[in-house]
C-alpha positions in Angstrom: -17.3 -51.2 30.7 -14.8 -51.4 33.5 -12.1 -51.8 30.9 -12.7 -48.2 29.8 -11.1 -47.1 33.1 -7.8 -48.4 31.7 -7.5 -45.1 29.8 -6.5 -43.5 33.1 -3.4 -45.7 33.2 -2.6 -46.0 29.5 -3.6 -42.6 28.2 -5.1 -41.8 24.8 -4.2 -40.1 21.6 -5.9 -37.7 19.2 -6.2 -40.5 16.7 -8.0 -42.8 19.2 -10.4 -40.0 20.1 -11.0 -39.2 16.4 -11.7 -42.9 15.6 -14.1 -43.1 18.6 -16.0 -40.0 17.5 -16.3 -41.2 13.9 -17.5 -44.6 15.0 -20.1 -43.0 17.3 -21.4 -40.8 14.6 -21.6 -43.6 12.1 -23.5 -45.9 14.5 -25.9 -43.1 15.5 -26.5 -42.5 11.8 -27.2 -46.2 11.2 -29.8 -46.2 14.0 -31.5 -42.9 13.1 -31.4 -43.0 9.3 -31.3 -46.8 8.8 -33.4 -48.4 11.6 -35.7 -45.5 12.4 -36.3 -43.5 9.2 -35.7 -46.2 6.5 -36.8 -49.5 8.0 -39.4 -48.4 10.7 -41.1 -45.6 8.9 -40.1 -46.0 5.2 -39.4 -42.2 5.0 -37.1 -42.7 2.0 -36.2 -45.3 -0.6 -32.7 -46.8 -1.0 -31.2 -49.5 -3.0 -30.3 -52.9 -1.4 -26.7 -52.0 -0.9 -27.5 -48.8 1.0 -30.2 -50.6 3.0 -27.6 -53.2 4.0 -25.0 -50.6 4.8 -27.4 -48.6 7.1 -28.6 -51.8 8.7 -25.0 -52.9 9.4 -24.2 -49.5 10.9 -27.3 -49.7 13.1 -26.5 -53.2 14.2 -23.0 -52.1 15.2 -24.7 -49.8 17.8 -25.7 -53.0 19.6 -29.3 -52.0 20.0 -30.6 -55.2 18.6 -30.9 -56.3 15.1 -33.0 -54.5 12.4 -36.1 -56.7 12.7 -36.1 -56.6 16.5 -35.5 -52.8 16.6 -38.2 -52.0 14.0 -40.7 -54.3 15.7 -40.2 -52.7 19.1 -40.3 -49.2 17.6 -43.6 -49.9 15.9 -45.0 -51.2 19.1 -43.8 -48.0 20.8 -45.8 -45.9 18.2 -48.8 -48.2 18.6 -49.1 -47.6 22.3 -47.8 -44.1 22.7 
């Protein structure tokens, strides 16, 4: 995380900020739609390719793998 401070010395560009924003939204979508709605709650059905894509996006958010995340989320609902 300290490496992020390098932006104070190197600067940034509009393209870099746009890439960061798109990556953030994609990862957030992977966690909310993929891990939470699809895998943990089964709120909708999707083909295997879409399931894999959403699981990959969620995994890129570095919040644990799909099985770990779903397991802990279901425990959360069990005890809350």
